[in-house]
Rosetta silent file (secondary structure, phi, psi, omega in degrees, C-alpha in Angstrom):
SEQUENCE: MCLSIPSKVVKIDKENQSCVVDTMGVQREASLMMMAEDDVKIGDFVLIHIGFVMNTISKEDAQISLDTYQELLEAMSEEERKQAILEGDACDDGAK
SCORE:     score description
SCORE:     0.000 S_00000001
   1 L     0.000  147.109 -179.637    0.000    0.000    0.000 S_00000001
   2 L  -120.572  128.376  177.512    1.147    3.506   -0.737 S_00000001
   3 L  -111.900  130.994 -179.307    0.237    6.496    1.419 S_00000001
   4 L   -97.223  129.978  178.065    0.656    9.991    0.048 S_00000001
   5 L   -89.861  128.438  178.043    1.781   12.740    2.391 S_00000001
   6 L   -57.147  135.921 -178.258    0.154   16.108    1.657 S_00000001
   7 E  -126.694  141.419 -179.146    2.682   18.483    0.140 S_00000001
   8 E   -95.909  129.672  179.727    2.491   22.262   -0.216 S_00000001
   9 E   -74.119  124.269 -179.193    3.272   23.770   -3.627 S_00000001
  10 E  -113.842  -14.920  179.602    6.013   26.404   -3.273 S_00000001
  11 E  -156.978  143.729  177.223    6.983   26.982   -6.923 S_00000001
  12 E  -125.424  133.737  175.938    5.431   26.276  -10.327 S_00000001
  13 E  -116.492   92.259 -176.727    7.321   25.865  -13.610 S_00000001
  14 L   -63.119  -36.691 -178.383    4.639   26.038  -16.321 S_00000001
  15 L   -58.613  -40.320 -178.208    7.169   25.590  -19.128 S_00000001
  16 L  -100.395    6.685 -178.749    8.227   22.167  -17.781 S_00000001
  17 L    49.831   51.346 -179.620    4.809   21.258  -16.328 S_00000001
  18 E  -142.113  171.229  176.829    6.321   20.762  -12.901 S_00000001
  19 E  -147.242  162.857  171.681    6.312   22.212   -9.426 S_00000001
  20 E  -106.240  131.056  179.300    8.408   22.222   -6.288 S_00000001
  21 E  -119.842  154.632  175.026    6.600   20.983   -3.212 S_00000001
  22 E  -109.990  117.594  179.864    7.424   21.046    0.474 S_00000001
  23 E  -112.859   95.096  178.833    6.676   17.765    2.207 S_00000001
  24 L    53.164   43.253  177.112    7.103   18.240    5.941 S_00000001
  25 L    93.940   -7.451  178.462   10.230   20.347    5.418 S_00000001
  26 E  -106.989  123.059 -179.990   11.687   18.376    2.503 S_00000001
  27 E   -98.514  142.161  178.396   11.486   20.064   -0.901 S_00000001
  28 E  -157.740  167.057 -178.731   11.370   18.140   -4.170 S_00000001
  29 E   -93.791  146.346  176.033   10.072   18.406   -7.699 S_00000001
  30 E  -139.234  148.757 -179.483    6.828   16.833   -8.912 S_00000001
  31 E   -81.742  143.387  175.440    5.243   16.656  -12.351 S_00000001
  32 L  -105.009   12.243 -175.336    2.013   18.510  -13.146 S_00000001
  33 L   -63.046  -21.965 -179.099    1.390   16.505  -16.337 S_00000001
  34 L   -90.364   -2.037 -177.366   -1.627   14.714  -14.824 S_00000001
  35 L  -110.073  149.605  174.639   -3.356   17.977  -13.887 S_00000001
  36 L   -70.420  151.796 -179.672   -5.245   20.437  -16.076 S_00000001
  37 L   -56.875  136.943  178.943   -3.525   23.779  -16.626 S_00000001
  38 L    69.595   10.514  174.753   -4.052   26.204  -13.731 S_00000001
  39 L   -74.197  -23.384 -176.407   -5.555   23.474  -11.466 S_00000001
  40 L  -119.138  131.516 -179.558   -2.597   23.858   -9.096 S_00000001
  41 L  -125.877  157.682  176.137   -1.483   27.147   -7.579 S_00000001
  42 L   -58.357  132.854 -178.259    1.324   28.161   -5.225 S_00000001
  43 L    98.635  -16.161  177.596    0.136   27.499   -1.672 S_00000001
  44 L   -69.523  152.217  170.068   -2.139   24.585   -2.650 S_00000001
  45 E   -98.828  135.528 -176.715   -1.806   21.237   -0.914 S_00000001
  46 E  -130.938  161.446  172.002   -1.443   18.284   -3.270 S_00000001
  47 E  -112.645  136.342 -174.793   -1.133   14.513   -3.169 S_00000001
  48 E  -118.301  139.265  174.422    1.647   12.936   -5.212 S_00000001
  49 E  -132.828  126.541 -177.452    1.922    9.400   -6.572 S_00000001
  50 L    43.504   42.434  173.672    5.130    8.175   -8.258 S_00000001
  51 L    89.382   -1.144 -179.514    6.282   11.744   -8.816 S_00000001
  52 E  -111.827  134.610  171.347    3.041   13.094  -10.318 S_00000001
  53 E   -68.951  124.481 -177.371    0.625   15.502   -8.648 S_00000001
  54 E  -101.476  -31.419  178.063   -2.659   13.583   -8.723 S_00000001
  55 E  -168.745  165.130  174.284   -5.014   16.026   -7.021 S_00000001
  56 E   -98.406  155.860  175.529   -5.328   18.974   -4.694 S_00000001
  57 E  -134.353  160.176 -178.870   -6.791   18.732   -1.199 S_00000001
  58 L   -68.424  156.224  177.272   -8.132   21.304    1.214 S_00000001
  59 H   -59.743  -38.407 -179.215   -5.846   22.899    3.770 S_00000001
  60 H   -64.991  -46.806  178.608   -8.011   21.394    6.529 S_00000001
  61 H   -65.156  -38.353  177.740   -7.761   17.829    5.169 S_00000001
  62 H   -61.159  -43.878 -178.109   -4.034   18.283    4.619 S_00000001
  63 H   -64.313  -39.405  176.866   -3.573   19.401    8.230 S_00000001
  64 H   -60.114  -46.574  179.186   -5.464   16.380    9.591 S_00000001
  65 H   -65.054  -43.508 -179.760   -3.220   14.047    7.573 S_00000001
  66 H   -63.483  -37.724  176.849   -0.050   15.929    8.500 S_00000001
  67 H   -62.158  -41.379  179.201   -0.946   15.776   12.205 S_00000001
  68 H   -65.776  -46.252  177.198   -1.374   12.002   11.925 S_00000001
  69 H   -59.603  -39.938 -179.256    1.927   11.591   10.060 S_00000001
  70 H   -60.058  -41.128  177.345    3.657   13.744   12.670 S_00000001
  71 H   -60.192  -42.285  179.455    2.526   11.372   15.420 S_00000001
  72 H   -67.830  -41.389 -177.289    3.980    8.435   13.490 S_00000001
  73 H   -68.774  -28.177  179.811    7.216   10.244   12.683 S_00000001
  74 L   -62.416  -21.866  179.170    7.843   11.213   16.300 S_00000001
  75 L   -85.516   -4.901 -177.512    8.491    7.549   17.020 S_00000001
  76 L  -104.164  161.211  172.312   11.253    7.406   14.357 S_00000001
  77 L   -74.459  166.577 -179.254   14.840    8.643   14.315 S_00000001
  78 H   -59.537  -43.632 -179.961   15.689   11.726   12.222 S_00000001
  79 H   -65.107  -41.678  177.200   17.256    9.623    9.459 S_00000001
  80 H   -62.342  -38.292  178.745   14.261    7.264    9.362 S_00000001
  81 H   -63.522  -49.490  179.996   11.924   10.278    9.079 S_00000001
  82 H   -59.692  -42.914 -179.196   13.815   11.802    6.153 S_00000001
  83 H   -64.431  -41.873  179.282   13.949    8.456    4.388 S_00000001
  84 H   -62.681  -40.416  179.630   10.207    7.862    4.881 S_00000001
  85 H   -68.611  -45.852 -178.513    9.381   11.280    3.428 S_00000001
  86 H   -65.873  -34.091 -178.885   11.732   10.915    0.457 S_00000001
  87 L   -91.589    1.150 -175.156   10.484    7.421   -0.357 S_00000001
  88 L   -55.801  -33.341 -179.715    6.841    8.330    0.261 S_00000001
  89 L  -110.789   15.178 -179.460    5.898    8.486   -3.414 S_00000001
  90 L   -99.721   23.346 -176.932    8.340    5.861   -4.704 S_00000001
  91 L   -82.262  159.420  174.518    6.040    2.935   -4.011 S_00000001
  92 L   -85.418 -179.315 -177.186    4.931    0.368   -6.552 S_00000001
  93 L   -86.644   11.940  169.417    1.289   -0.195   -7.394 S_00000001
  94 L    81.964   -2.319 -177.699    1.040   -3.089   -4.931 S_00000001
  95 L   -76.173  107.910  178.268    0.364   -5.887   -7.419 S_00000001
  96 L  -135.844    0.000    0.000    2.122   -8.949   -6.003 S_00000001
């Protein structure tokens, strides 16, 4: 199973159909190719799957999810937390 951590859009590159998102303090690039033009704006919260923004979510729903993730992450070491965030969207589609 793959769980997507809500990420906040901090930069948009329309030319390359990509954005930079902040996922609990870790910034990375994500593709906007699966979204219609202008569906994603700076400050929006999005869910990412295998490097693609799949949809936007409300700030309230994002905060509920982030609070839950924070509880889980508090039980991990700093290195385990960073690794979990970085690998969060690198999951397979679960078919085994």
